[in-house]
N, CA, C and O atoms as a Tripos MOL2 file, in Angstrom:
@<TRIPOS>MOLECULE
protein
  308   307    77     0     0
PROTEIN
NO_CHARGES

@<TRIPOS>ATOM
      1 N         188.3530  260.8270  -86.6720 N.3       1 MET1
      2 CA        187.1300  261.4140  -87.1900 C.3       1 MET1
      3 C         186.0080  260.3730  -87.2420 C.2       1 MET1
      4 O         184.8540  260.6750  -86.9390 O.2       1 MET1
      5 N         186.3600  259.1500  -87.6290 N.am      2 LYS2
      6 CA        185.3680  258.0930  -87.7190 C.3       2 LYS2
      7 C         184.7590  257.7960  -86.3440 C.2       2 LYS2
      8 O         183.5590  257.5460  -86.2360 O.2       2 LYS2
      9 N         185.5760  257.8220  -85.3120 N.am      3 LYS3
     10 CA        185.1030  257.5530  -83.9530 C.3       3 LYS3
     11 C         184.1330  258.6340  -83.4880 C.2       3 LYS3
     12 O         183.1400  258.3380  -82.8230 O.2       3 LYS3
     13 N         184.4140  259.8570  -83.8310 N.am      4 ILE4
     14 CA        183.5300  260.9590  -83.4580 C.3       4 ILE4
     15 C         182.1870  260.8060  -84.1610 C.2       4 ILE4
     16 O         181.1410  261.0630  -83.5650 O.2       4 ILE4
     17 N         182.2100  260.3910  -85.4160 N.am      5 MET5
     18 CA        180.9750  260.2040  -86.1630 C.3       5 MET5
     19 C         180.1480  259.0650  -85.5730 C.2       5 MET5
     20 O         178.9230  259.1630  -85.5070 O.2       5 MET5
     21 N         180.8020  257.9860  -85.1420 N.am      6 ILE6
     22 CA        180.0870  256.8690  -84.5330 C.3       6 ILE6
     23 C         179.4430  257.3110  -83.2240 C.2       6 ILE6
     24 O         178.2770  257.0120  -82.9680 O.2       6 ILE6
     25 N         180.1980  258.0180  -82.4050 N.am      7 ALA7
     26 CA        179.6710  258.4940  -81.1260 C.3       7 ALA7
     27 C         178.5090  259.4560  -81.3500 C.2       7 ALA7
     28 O         177.5020  259.3900  -80.6450 O.2       7 ALA7
     29 N         178.6440  260.3400  -82.3190 N.am      8 THR8
     30 CA        177.5820  261.2980  -82.6200 C.3       8 THR8
     31 C         176.3410  260.5860  -83.1320 C.2       8 THR8
     32 O         175.2210  260.9340  -82.7550 O.2       8 THR8
     33 N         176.5310  259.6060  -83.9770 N.am      9 SER9
     34 CA        175.3960  258.8370  -84.5000 C.3       9 SER9
     35 C         174.6590  258.1160  -83.3790 C.2       9 SER9
     36 O         173.4290  258.0740  -83.3610 O.2       9 SER9
     37 N         175.4110  257.5540  -82.4490 N.am     10 THR10
     38 CA        174.8000  256.8620  -81.3190 C.3      10 THR10
     39 C         173.9840  257.8260  -80.4700 C.2      10 THR10
     40 O         172.8630  257.5120  -80.0690 O.2      10 THR10
     41 N         174.5390  258.9840  -80.2010 N.am     11 LEU11
     42 CA        173.8190  259.9670  -79.3990 C.3      11 LEU11
     43 C         172.5770  260.4910  -80.1130 C.2      11 LEU11
     44 O         171.5510  260.7240  -79.4750 O.2      11 LEU11
     45 N         172.6580  260.6760  -81.4160 N.am     12 LEU12
     46 CA        171.4930  261.1300  -82.1810 C.3      12 LEU12
     47 C         170.3880  260.0790  -82.1860 C.2      12 LEU12
     48 O         169.2100  260.4140  -82.0560 O.2      12 LEU12
     49 N         170.7590  258.8250  -82.3330 N.am     13 LEU13
     50 CA        169.7840  257.7440  -82.3080 C.3      13 LEU13
     51 C         169.1260  257.6670  -80.9370 C.2      13 LEU13
     52 O         167.9080  257.5130  -80.8370 O.2      13 LEU13
     53 N         169.9170  257.7720  -79.8980 N.am     14 ALA14
     54 CA        169.3750  257.7170  -78.5410 C.3      14 ALA14
     55 C         168.4390  258.8890  -78.2790 C.2      14 ALA14
     56 O         167.4000  258.7190  -77.6410 O.2      14 ALA14
     57 N         168.7890  260.0560  -78.7570 N.am     15 THR15
     58 CA        167.9320  261.2300  -78.5930 C.3      15 THR15
     59 C         166.6170  261.0430  -79.3400 C.2      15 THR15
     60 O         165.5560  261.4190  -78.8420 O.2      15 THR15
     61 N         166.6860  260.4680  -80.5240 N.am     16 ALA16
     62 CA        165.4680  260.2220  -81.2890 C.3      16 ALA16
     63 C         164.5640  259.2290  -80.5660 C.2      16 ALA16
     64 O         163.3460  259.4070  -80.5300 O.2      16 ALA16
     65 N         165.1560  258.1880  -79.9910 N.am     17 LEU17
     66 CA        164.3670  257.2110  -79.2470 C.3      17 LEU17
     67 C         163.7410  257.8360  -78.0050 C.2      17 LEU17
     68 O         162.5980  257.5380  -77.6610 O.2      17 LEU17
     69 N         164.4840  258.6890  -77.3480 N.am     18 ALA18
     70 CA        163.9720  259.3240  -76.1300 C.3      18 ALA18
     71 C         162.7950  260.2360  -76.4360 C.2      18 ALA18
     72 O         161.9500  260.4700  -75.5720 O.2      18 ALA18
     73 N         162.7330  260.7480  -77.6460 N.am     19 GLY19
     74 CA        161.6570  261.6460  -78.0160 C.3      19 GLY19
     75 C         160.3780  260.9450  -78.4280 C.2      19 GLY19
     76 O         159.3740  261.6040  -78.6950 O.2      19 GLY19
     77 N         160.3940  259.6290  -78.4840 N.am     20 CYS20
     78 CA        159.1930  258.8850  -78.8640 C.3      20 CYS20
     79 C         158.1030  259.0940  -77.8310 C.2      20 CYS20
     80 O         158.3960  259.3100  -76.6550 O.2      20 CYS20
     81 N         156.8570  259.0340  -78.2530 N.am     21 GLY21
     82 CA        155.7370  259.3040  -77.3780 C.3      21 GLY21
     83 C         155.3400  258.1460  -76.4790 C.2      21 GLY21
     84 O         154.3750  258.2640  -75.7250 O.2      21 GLY21
     85 N         156.0500  257.0450  -76.5370 N.am     22 THR22
     86 CA        155.6930  255.8920  -75.7150 C.3      22 THR22
     87 C         156.6480  255.7690  -74.5370 C.2      22 THR22
     88 O         157.7640  256.2880  -74.5630 O.2      22 THR22
     89 N         156.1920  255.0790  -73.5140 N.am     23 THR23
     90 CA        157.0970  254.8490  -72.3800 C.3      23 THR23
     91 C         158.2570  253.9570  -72.7910 C.2      23 THR23
     92 O         159.3730  254.1280  -72.3010 O.2      23 THR23
     93 N         158.0070  253.0140  -73.6790 N.am     24 THR24
     94 CA        159.0890  252.1350  -74.1340 C.3      24 THR24
     95 C         160.1620  252.9430  -74.8420 C.2      24 THR24
     96 O         161.3490  252.7770  -74.5590 O.2      24 THR24
     97 N         159.7650  253.8090  -75.7520 N.am     25 GLY25
     98 CA        160.7330  254.6390  -76.4660 C.3      25 GLY25
     99 C         161.4750  255.5780  -75.5350 C.2      25 GLY25
    100 O         162.6830  255.7790  -75.6650 O.2      25 GLY25
    101 N         160.7450  256.1430  -74.6060 N.am     26 SER26
    102 CA        161.3570  257.0740  -73.6670 C.3      26 SER26
    103 C         162.3700  256.3790  -72.7680 C.2      26 SER26
    104 O         163.4880  256.8650  -72.5970 O.2      26 SER26
    105 N         161.9850  255.2540  -72.2000 N.am     27 ARG27
    106 CA        162.8980  254.5330  -71.3050 C.3      27 ARG27
    107 C         164.0850  253.9560  -72.0580 C.2      27 ARG27
    108 O         165.2030  253.9590  -71.5430 O.2      27 ARG27
    109 N         163.8590  253.4630  -73.2620 N.am     28 THR28
    110 CA        164.9510  252.9280  -74.0600 C.3      28 THR28
    111 C         165.9150  254.0390  -74.4550 C.2      28 THR28
    112 O         167.1320  253.8680  -74.3850 O.2      28 THR28
    113 N         165.3710  255.1710  -74.8680 N.am     29 GLY29
    114 CA        166.2030  256.3130  -75.2470 C.3      29 GLY29
    115 C         166.9920  256.8760  -74.0870 C.2      29 GLY29
    116 O         168.1650  257.2210  -74.2310 O.2      29 GLY29
    117 N         166.3450  256.9710  -72.9300 N.am     30 THR30
    118 CA        167.0370  257.4670  -71.7470 C.3      30 THR30
    119 C         168.1800  256.5430  -71.3590 C.2      30 THR30
    120 O         169.2700  256.9970  -71.0130 O.2      30 THR30
    121 N         167.9210  255.2450  -71.4200 N.am     31 GLY31
    122 CA        168.9810  254.2750  -71.1270 C.3      31 GLY31
    123 C         170.1250  254.3740  -72.1180 C.2      31 GLY31
    124 O         171.2940  254.2830  -71.7410 O.2      31 GLY31
    125 N         169.7860  254.5610  -73.3900 N.am     32 ALA32
    126 CA        170.8180  254.6750  -74.4170 C.3      32 ALA32
    127 C         171.6640  255.9290  -74.2270 C.2      32 ALA32
    128 O         172.8840  255.8920  -74.3870 O.2      32 ALA32
    129 N         171.0150  257.0380  -73.8860 N.am     33 LEU33
    130 CA        171.7570  258.2830  -73.6520 C.3      33 LEU33
    131 C         172.7050  258.1540  -72.4630 C.2      33 LEU33
    132 O         173.8740  258.5320  -72.5350 O.2      33 LEU33
    133 N         172.1850  257.6210  -71.3850 N.am     34 GLY34
    134 CA        173.0220  257.4420  -70.2020 C.3      34 GLY34
    135 C         174.1570  256.4670  -70.4540 C.2      34 GLY34
    136 O         175.2870  256.6950  -70.0230 O.2      34 GLY34
    137 N         173.8590  255.3880  -71.1470 N.am     35 GLY35
    138 CA        174.8860  254.3970  -71.4650 C.3      35 GLY35
    139 C         175.9460  254.9380  -72.4040 C.2      35 GLY35
    140 O         177.1320  254.6560  -72.2400 O.2      35 GLY35
    141 N         175.5170  255.7170  -73.3930 N.am     36 ALA36
    142 CA        176.4770  256.2960  -74.3360 C.3      36 ALA36
    143 C         177.3960  257.2890  -73.6490 C.2      36 ALA36
    144 O         178.5980  257.3120  -73.9100 O.2      36 ALA36
    145 N         176.8380  258.1090  -72.7740 N.am     37 ALA37
    146 CA        177.6550  259.0870  -72.0560 C.3      37 ALA37
    147 C         178.6490  258.3930  -71.1310 C.2      37 ALA37
    148 O         179.8240  258.7570  -71.0840 O.2      37 ALA37
    149 N         178.1690  257.3960  -70.4010 N.am     38 THR38
    150 CA        179.0460  256.6580  -69.5020 C.3      38 THR38
    151 C         180.0990  255.8930  -70.2910 C.2      38 THR38
    152 O         181.2740  255.8850  -69.9240 O.2      38 THR38
    153 N         179.6770  255.2530  -71.3700 N.am     39 GLY39
    154 CA        180.6140  254.5050  -72.2070 C.3      39 GLY39
    155 C         181.6780  255.3930  -72.8280 C.2      39 GLY39
    156 O         182.8390  254.9960  -72.9260 O.2      39 GLY39
    157 N         181.2940  256.5900  -73.2480 N.am     40 ALA40
    158 CA        182.2640  257.5290  -73.8160 C.3      40 ALA40
    159 C         183.2750  257.9640  -72.7660 C.2      40 ALA40
    160 O         184.4700  258.0740  -73.0420 O.2      40 ALA40
    161 N         182.7770  258.2110  -71.5520 N.am     41 ALA41
    162 CA        183.6800  258.6270  -70.4770 C.3      41 ALA41
    163 C         184.6650  257.5160  -70.1310 C.2      41 ALA41
    164 O         185.8630  257.7630  -69.9920 O.2      41 ALA41
    165 N         184.1670  256.3100  -69.9930 N.am     42 ILE42
    166 CA        185.0510  255.1820  -69.6760 C.3      42 ILE42
    167 C         185.9700  254.8770  -70.8540 C.2      42 ILE42
    168 O         187.1550  254.5990  -70.6680 O.2      42 ILE42
    169 N         185.4180  254.9310  -72.0680 N.am     43 GLY43
    170 CA        186.2240  254.6580  -73.2520 C.3      43 GLY43
    171 C         187.3260  255.6700  -73.4680 C.2      43 GLY43
    172 O         188.3810  255.3360  -74.0080 O.2      43 GLY43
    173 N         187.0940  256.9110  -73.0490 N.am     44 SER44
    174 CA        188.1320  257.9300  -73.2210 C.3      44 SER44
    175 C         189.3490  257.6390  -72.3520 C.2      44 SER44
    176 O         190.4610  258.0590  -72.6730 O.2      44 SER44
    177 N         189.1410  256.9290  -71.2640 N.am     45 LEU45
    178 CA        190.2700  256.5520  -70.3990 C.3      45 LEU45
    179 C         191.1870  255.5570  -71.0960 C.2      45 LEU45
    180 O         192.3930  255.5320  -70.8530 O.2      45 LEU45
    181 N         190.6000  254.7330  -71.9670 N.am     46 SER46
    182 CA        191.4100  253.7610  -72.7000 C.3      46 SER46
    183 C         191.7770  254.2670  -74.0910 C.2      46 SER46
    184 O         192.4320  253.5590  -74.8550 O.2      46 SER46
    185 N         191.3630  255.4790  -74.4220 N.am     47 GLY47
    186 CA        191.7250  256.0730  -75.7070 C.3      47 GLY47
    187 C         190.7500  255.7920  -76.8330 C.2      47 GLY47
    188 O         191.0710  256.0530  -77.9920 O.2      47 GLY47
    189 N         189.5700  255.2670  -76.5330 N.am     48 ASP48
    190 CA        188.6050  254.9680  -77.5910 C.3      48 ASP48
    191 C         187.1900  255.3300  -77.1440 C.2      48 ASP48
    192 O         186.3630  254.4550  -76.8860 O.2      48 ASP48
    193 N         186.9290  256.6260  -77.0580 N.am     49 ALA49
    194 CA        185.6360  257.1210  -76.5730 C.3      49 ALA49
    195 C         184.4950  256.7220  -77.5070 C.2      49 ALA49
    196 O         183.3900  256.4390  -77.0420 O.2      49 ALA49
    197 N         184.7440  256.6970  -78.8060 N.am     50 GLY50
    198 CA        183.6940  256.3450  -79.7670 C.3      50 GLY50
    199 C         183.2070  254.9250  -79.5830 C.2      50 GLY50
    200 O         182.0040  254.6640  -79.5900 O.2      50 GLY50
    201 N         184.1350  254.0170  -79.4190 N.am     51 LYS51
    202 CA        183.7740  252.6160  -79.2040 C.3      51 LYS51
    203 C         183.0460  252.4570  -77.8710 C.2      51 LYS51
    204 O         182.0710  251.7120  -77.7750 O.2      51 LYS51
    205 N         183.5210  253.1530  -76.8570 N.am     52 GLY52
    206 CA        182.8650  253.1040  -75.5530 C.3      52 GLY52
    207 C         181.4440  253.6260  -75.6110 C.2      52 GLY52
    208 O         180.5410  253.0560  -74.9990 O.2      52 GLY52
    209 N         181.2420  254.7210  -76.3550 N.am     53 ALA53
    210 CA        179.9060  255.2940  -76.4940 C.3      53 ALA53
    211 C         178.9740  254.3420  -77.2260 C.2      53 ALA53
    212 O         177.8040  254.2110  -76.8670 O.2      53 ALA53
    213 N         179.4850  253.6860  -78.2390 N.am     54 LEU54
    214 CA        178.6820  252.7480  -79.0120 C.3      54 LEU54
    215 C         178.2680  251.5500  -78.1600 C.2      54 LEU54
    216 O         177.1010  251.1580  -78.1570 O.2      54 LEU54
    217 N         179.2130  250.9800  -77.4500 N.am     55 ILE55
    218 CA        178.9100  249.8320  -76.5910 C.3      55 ILE55
    219 C         177.9890  250.2480  -75.4440 C.2      55 ILE55
    220 O         177.0100  249.5630  -75.1500 O.2      55 ILE55
    221 N         178.3040  251.3700  -74.8010 N.am     56 GLY56
    222 CA        177.4850  251.8530  -73.7050 C.3      56 GLY56
    223 C         176.0750  252.2040  -74.1400 C.2      56 GLY56
    224 O         175.1110  251.9340  -73.4230 O.2      56 GLY56
    225 N         175.9530  252.8030  -75.3110 N.am     57 GLY57
    226 CA        174.6290  253.1510  -75.8310 C.3      57 GLY57
    227 C         173.7740  251.9160  -76.0790 C.2      57 GLY57
    228 O         172.5840  251.8980  -75.7610 O.2      57 GLY57
    229 N         174.3860  250.8930  -76.6450 N.am     58 GLY58
    230 CA        173.6570  249.6390  -76.8800 C.3      58 GLY58
    231 C         173.2420  248.9680  -75.5850 C.2      58 GLY58
    232 O         172.1090  248.5080  -75.4430 O.2      58 GLY58
    233 N         174.1710  248.9180  -74.6420 N.am     59 ALA59
    234 CA        173.8620  248.2990  -73.3440 C.3      59 ALA59
    235 C         172.7980  249.1000  -72.5960 C.2      59 ALA59
    236 O         171.8990  248.5230  -71.9830 O.2      59 ALA59
    237 N         172.9010  250.4290  -72.6470 N.am     60 GLY60
    238 CA        171.9140  251.2770  -71.9830 C.3      60 GLY60
    239 C         170.5370  251.1580  -72.6010 C.2      60 GLY60
    240 O         169.5330  251.1430  -71.8890 O.2      60 GLY60
    241 N         170.4810  251.0720  -73.9220 N.am     61 ALA61
    242 CA        169.1970  250.9070  -74.6070 C.3      61 ALA61
    243 C         168.5540  249.5810  -74.2120 C.2      61 ALA61
    244 O         167.3530  249.5210  -73.9480 O.2      61 ALA61
    245 N         169.3460  248.5340  -74.1740 N.am     62 LEU62
    246 CA        168.8260  247.2280  -73.7660 C.3      62 LEU62
    247 C         168.3290  247.2800  -72.3240 C.2      62 LEU62
    248 O         167.2550  246.7630  -72.0160 O.2      62 LEU62
    249 N         169.1010  247.8990  -71.4510 N.am     63 GLY63
    250 CA        168.6940  248.0260  -70.0580 C.3      63 GLY63
    251 C         167.4080  248.8240  -69.9040 C.2      63 GLY63
    252 O         166.5310  248.4420  -69.1300 O.2      63 GLY63
    253 N         167.2870  249.9260  -70.6300 N.am     64 GLY64
    254 CA        166.0750  250.7420  -70.5830 C.3      64 GLY64
    255 C         164.8560  249.9880  -71.0850 C.2      64 GLY64
    256 O         163.7650  250.1040  -70.5280 O.2      64 GLY64
    257 N         165.0520  249.2170  -72.1410 N.am     65 TYR65
    258 CA        163.9490  248.4190  -72.6920 C.3      65 TYR65
    259 C         163.5100  247.3470  -71.6960 C.2      65 TYR65
    260 O         162.3160  247.1640  -71.4620 O.2      65 TYR65
    261 N         164.4740  246.6450  -71.1150 N.am     66 LEU66
    262 CA        164.1360  245.6060  -70.1490 C.3      66 LEU66
    263 C         163.4470  246.1890  -68.9170 C.2      66 LEU66
    264 O         162.5200  245.5850  -68.3770 O.2      66 LEU66
    265 N         163.8970  247.3510  -68.4780 N.am     67 TYR67
    266 CA        163.2580  248.0220  -67.3460 C.3      67 TYR67
    267 C         161.8090  248.3680  -67.6890 C.2      67 TYR67
    268 O         160.9110  248.1740  -66.8700 O.2      67 TYR67
    269 N         161.5860  248.8770  -68.8890 N.am     68 ASP68
    270 CA        160.2430  249.2270  -69.3170 C.3      68 ASP68
    271 C         159.3390  248.0000  -69.3240 C.2      68 ASP68
    272 O         158.2080  248.0560  -68.8400 O.2      68 ASP68
    273 N         159.8300  246.9060  -69.8640 N.am     69 GLN69
    274 CA        159.0230  245.6960  -69.9250 C.3      69 GLN69
    275 C         158.6990  245.1700  -68.5290 C.2      69 GLN69
    276 O         157.5960  244.6760  -68.2920 O.2      69 GLN69
    277 N         159.6500  245.2740  -67.6070 N.am     70 ASP70
    278 CA        159.4240  244.8490  -66.2320 C.3      70 ASP70
    279 C         158.3590  245.7160  -65.5640 C.2      70 ASP70
    280 O         157.4880  245.2020  -64.8610 O.2      70 ASP70
    281 N         158.4270  247.0300  -65.7830 N.am     71 GLN71
    282 CA        157.4430  247.9340  -65.1900 C.3      71 GLN71
    283 C         156.0480  247.6690  -65.7510 C.2      71 GLN71
    284 O         155.0600  247.7380  -65.0200 O.2      71 GLN71
    285 N         155.9660  247.3720  -67.0260 N.am     72 LYS72
    286 CA        154.6750  247.0640  -67.6330 C.3      72 LYS72
    287 C         154.1230  245.7470  -67.1060 C.2      72 LYS72
    288 O         152.9200  245.6220  -66.8810 O.2      72 LYS72
    289 N         154.9920  244.7700  -66.9100 N.am     73 ARG73
    290 CA        154.5850  243.4820  -66.3920 C.3      73 ARG73
    291 C         154.0150  243.6320  -64.9770 C.2      73 ARG73
    292 O         153.0550  242.9540  -64.6120 O.2      73 ARG73
    293 N         154.6080  244.5090  -64.2030 N.am     74 LYS74
    294 CA        154.1500  244.7480  -62.8330 C.3      74 LYS74
    295 C         152.8960  245.6210  -62.7870 C.2      74 LYS74
    296 O         152.2840  245.7740  -61.7300 O.2      74 LYS74
    297 N         152.5160  246.1870  -63.9220 N.am     75 GLY75
    298 CA        151.3210  247.0130  -63.9800 C.3      75 GLY75
    299 C         151.5490  248.4710  -63.6160 C.2      75 GLY75
    300 O         150.6010  249.1920  -63.3070 O.2      75 GLY75
    301 N         152.8180  248.9140  -63.6500 N.am     76 TYR76
    302 CA        153.1300  250.3050  -63.3110 C.3      76 TYR76
    303 C         153.0230  251.2200  -64.5210 C.2      76 TYR76
    304 O         153.2570  252.4220  -64.4030 O.2      76 TYR76
    305 N         152.6890  250.7000  -65.6290 N.am     77 TRP77
    306 CA        152.5000  251.4100  -66.8860 C.3      77 TRP77
    307 C         153.7310  251.5110  -67.6030 C.2      77 TRP77
    308 O         153.7660  252.0810  -68.6930 O.2      77 TRP77
@<TRIPOS>BOND
     1     1     2 1
     2     2     3 1
     3     3     4 2
     4     3     5 am
     5     5     6 1
     6     6     7 1
     7     7     8 2
     8     7     9 am
     9     9    10 1
    10    10    11 1
    11    11    12 2
    12    11    13 am
    13    13    14 1
    14    14    15 1
    15    15    16 2
    16    15    17 am
    17    17    18 1
    18    18    19 1
    19    19    20 2
    20    19    21 am
    21    21    22 1
    22    22    23 1
    23    23    24 2
    24    23    25 am
    25    25    26 1
    26    26    27 1
    27    27    28 2
    28    27    29 am
    29    29    30 1
    30    30    31 1
    31    31    32 2
    32    31    33 am
    33    33    34 1
    34    34    35 1
    35    35    36 2
    36    35    37 am
    37    37    38 1
    38    38    39 1
    39    39    40 2
    40    39    41 am
    41    41    42 1
    42    42    43 1
    43    43    44 2
    44    43    45 am
    45    45    46 1
    46    46    47 1
    47    47    48 2
    48    47    49 am
    49    49    50 1
    50    50    51 1
    51    51    52 2
    52    51    53 am
    53    53    54 1
    54    54    55 1
    55    55    56 2
    56    55    57 am
    57    57    58 1
    58    58    59 1
    59    59    60 2
    60    59    61 am
    61    61    62 1
    62    62    63 1
    63    63    64 2
    64    63    65 am
    65    65    66 1
    66    66    67 1
    67    67    68 2
    68    67    69 am
    69    69    70 1
    70    70    71 1
    71    71    72 2
    72    71    73 am
    73    73    74 1
    74    74    75 1
    75    75    76 2
    76    75    77 am
    77    77    78 1
    78    78    79 1
    79    79    80 2
    80    79    81 am
    81    81    82 1
    82    82    83 1
    83    83    84 2
    84    83    85 am
    85    85    86 1
    86    86    87 1
    87    87    88 2
    88    87    89 am
    89    89    90 1
    90    90    91 1
    91    91    92 2
    92    91    93 am
    93    93    94 1
    94    94    95 1
    95    95    96 2
    96    95    97 am
    97    97    98 1
    98    98    99 1
    99    99   100 2
   100    99   101 am
   101   101   102 1
   102   102   103 1
   103   103   104 2
   104   103   105 am
   105   105   106 1
   106   106   107 1
   107   107   108 2
   108   107   109 am
   109   109   110 1
   110   110   111 1
   111   111   112 2
   112   111   113 am
   113   113   114 1
   114   114   115 1
   115   115   116 2
   116   115   117 am
   117   117   118 1
   118   118   119 1
   119   119   120 2
   120   119   121 am
   121   121   122 1
   122   122   123 1
   123   123   124 2
   124   123   125 am
   125   125   126 1
   126   126   127 1
   127   127   128 2
   128   127   129 am
   129   129   130 1
   130   130   131 1
   131   131   132 2
   132   131   133 am
   133   133   134 1
   134   134   135 1
   135   135   136 2
   136   135   137 am
   137   137   138 1
   138   138   139 1
   139   139   140 2
   140   139   141 am
   141   141   142 1
   142   142   143 1
   143   143   144 2
   144   143   145 am
   145   145   146 1
   146   146   147 1
   147   147   148 2
   148   147   149 am
   149   149   150 1
   150   150   151 1
   151   151   152 2
   152   151   153 am
   153   153   154 1
   154   154   155 1
   155   155   156 2
   156   155   157 am
   157   157   158 1
   158   158   159 1
   159   159   160 2
   160   159   161 am
   161   161   162 1
   162   162   163 1
   163   163   164 2
   164   163   165 am
   165   165   166 1
   166   166   167 1
   167   167   168 2
   168   167   169 am
   169   169   170 1
   170   170   171 1
   171   171   172 2
   172   171   173 am
   173   173   174 1
   174   174   175 1
   175   175   176 2
   176   175   177 am
   177   177   178 1
   178   178   179 1
   179   179   180 2
   180   179   181 am
   181   181   182 1
   182   182   183 1
   183   183   184 2
   184   183   185 am
   185   185   186 1
   186   186   187 1
   187   187   188 2
   188   187   189 am
   189   189   190 1
   190   190   191 1
   191   191   192 2
   192   191   193 am
   193   193   194 1
   194   194   195 1
   195   195   196 2
   196   195   197 am
   197   197   198 1
   198   198   199 1
   199   199   200 2
   200   199   201 am
   201   201   202 1
   202   202   203 1
   203   203   204 2
   204   203   205 am
   205   205   206 1
   206   206   207 1
   207   207   208 2
   208   207   209 am
   209   209   210 1
   210   210   211 1
   211   211   212 2
   212   211   213 am
   213   213   214 1
   214   214   215 1
   215   215   216 2
   216   215   217 am
   217   217   218 1
   218   218   219 1
   219   219   220 2
   220   219   221 am
   221   221   222 1
   222   222   223 1
   223   223   224 2
   224   223   225 am
   225   225   226 1
   226   226   227 1
   227   227   228 2
   228   227   229 am
   229   229   230 1
   230   230   231 1
   231   231   232 2
   232   231   233 am
   233   233   234 1
   234   234   235 1
   235   235   236 2
   236   235   237 am
   237   237   238 1
   238   238   239 1
   239   239   240 2
   240   239   241 am
   241   241   242 1
   242   242   243 1
   243   243   244 2
   244   243   245 am
   245   245   246 1
   246   246   247 1
   247   247   248 2
   248   247   249 am
   249   249   250 1
   250   250   251 1
   251   251   252 2
   252   251   253 am
   253   253   254 1
   254   254   255 1
   255   255   256 2
   256   255   257 am
   257   257   258 1
   258   258   259 1
   259   259   260 2
   260   259   261 am
   261   261   262 1
   262   262   263 1
   263   263   264 2
   264   263   265 am
   265   265   266 1
   266   266   267 1
   267   267   268 2
   268   267   269 am
   269   269   270 1
   270   270   271 1
   271   271   272 2
   272   271   273 am
   273   273   274 1
   274   274   275 1
   275   275   276 2
   276   275   277 am
   277   277   278 1
   278   278   279 1
   279   279   280 2
   280   279   281 am
   281   281   282 1
   282   282   283 1
   283   283   284 2
   284   283   285 am
   285   285   286 1
   286   286   287 1
   287   287   288 2
   288   287   289 am
   289   289   290 1
   290   290   291 1
   291   291   292 2
   292   291   293 am
   293   293   294 1
   294   294   295 1
   295   295   296 2
   296   295   297 am
   297   297   298 1
   298   298   299 1
   299   299   300 2
   300   299   301 am
   301   301   302 1
   302   302   303 1
   303   303   304 2
   304   303   305 am
   305   305   306 1
   306   306   307 1
   307   307   308 2
@<TRIPOS>SUBSTRUCTURE
     1 MET1         2 RESIDUE 1 A MET
     2 LYS2         6 RESIDUE 1 A LYS
     3 LYS3        10 RESIDUE 1 A LYS
     4 ILE4        14 RESIDUE 1 A ILE
     5 MET5        18 RESIDUE 1 A MET
     6 ILE6        22 RESIDUE 1 A ILE
     7 ALA7        26 RESIDUE 1 A ALA
     8 THR8        30 RESIDUE 1 A THR
     9 SER9        34 RESIDUE 1 A SER
    10 THR10       38 RESIDUE 1 A THR
    11 LEU11       42 RESIDUE 1 A LEU
    12 LEU12       46 RESIDUE 1 A LEU
    13 LEU13       50 RESIDUE 1 A LEU
    14 ALA14       54 RESIDUE 1 A ALA
    15 THR15       58 RESIDUE 1 A THR
    16 ALA16       62 RESIDUE 1 A ALA
    17 LEU17       66 RESIDUE 1 A LEU
    18 ALA18       70 RESIDUE 1 A ALA
    19 GLY19       74 RESIDUE 1 A GLY
    20 CYS20       78 RESIDUE 1 A CYS
    21 GLY21       82 RESIDUE 1 A GLY
    22 THR22       86 RESIDUE 1 A THR
    23 THR23       90 RESIDUE 1 A THR
    24 THR24       94 RESIDUE 1 A THR
    25 GLY25       98 RESIDUE 1 A GLY
    26 SER26      102 RESIDUE 1 A SER
    27 ARG27      106 RESIDUE 1 A ARG
    28 THR28      110 RESIDUE 1 A THR
    29 GLY29      114 RESIDUE 1 A GLY
    30 THR30      118 RESIDUE 1 A THR
    31 GLY31      122 RESIDUE 1 A GLY
    32 ALA32      126 RESIDUE 1 A ALA
    33 LEU33      130 RESIDUE 1 A LEU
    34 GLY34      134 RESIDUE 1 A GLY
    35 GLY35      138 RESIDUE 1 A GLY
    36 ALA36      142 RESIDUE 1 A ALA
    37 ALA37      146 RESIDUE 1 A ALA
    38 THR38      150 RESIDUE 1 A THR
    39 GLY39      154 RESIDUE 1 A GLY
    40 ALA40      158 RESIDUE 1 A ALA
    41 ALA41      162 RESIDUE 1 A ALA
    42 ILE42      166 RESIDUE 1 A ILE
    43 GLY43      170 RESIDUE 1 A GLY
    44 SER44      174 RESIDUE 1 A SER
    45 LEU45      178 RESIDUE 1 A LEU
    46 SER46      182 RESIDUE 1 A SER
    47 GLY47      186 RESIDUE 1 A GLY
    48 ASP48      190 RESIDUE 1 A ASP
    49 ALA49      194 RESIDUE 1 A ALA
    50 GLY50      198 RESIDUE 1 A GLY
    51 LYS51      202 RESIDUE 1 A LYS
    52 GLY52      206 RESIDUE 1 A GLY
    53 ALA53      210 RESIDUE 1 A ALA
    54 LEU54      214 RESIDUE 1 A LEU
    55 ILE55      218 RESIDUE 1 A ILE
    56 GLY56      222 RESIDUE 1 A GLY
    57 GLY57      226 RESIDUE 1 A GLY
    58 GLY58      230 RESIDUE 1 A GLY
    59 ALA59      234 RESIDUE 1 A ALA
    60 GLY60      238 RESIDUE 1 A GLY
    61 ALA61      242 RESIDUE 1 A ALA
    62 LEU62      246 RESIDUE 1 A LEU
    63 GLY63      250 RESIDUE 1 A GLY
    64 GLY64      254 RESIDUE 1 A GLY
    65 TYR65      258 RESIDUE 1 A TYR
    66 LEU66      262 RESIDUE 1 A LEU
    67 TYR67      266 RESIDUE 1 A TYR
    68 ASP68      270 RESIDUE 1 A ASP
    69 GLN69      274 RESIDUE 1 A GLN
    70 ASP70      278 RESIDUE 1 A ASP
    71 GLN71      282 RESIDUE 1 A GLN
    72 LYS72      286 RESIDUE 1 A LYS
    73 ARG73      290 RESIDUE 1 A ARG
    74 LYS74      294 RESIDUE 1 A LYS
    75 GLY75      298 RESIDUE 1 A GLY
    76 TYR76      302 RESIDUE 1 A TYR
    77 TRP77      306 RESIDUE 1 A TRP
């Protein structure tokens, strides 16, 4: 039950970030959602989908944020 709550919390946080009105929030949230989904899928193979979702969500959020900063640096908005 605890693992399900962690995975759900991660997905809710990612959804909230994706709904932000800024490109940074949107890209970070999208990365977190994709990472959480992928992490949950991979984690379920090892029997710990909640942990996988949490790790994947964090990695995806970081990736989305870094992508956003790179796009802004290049002047793509």
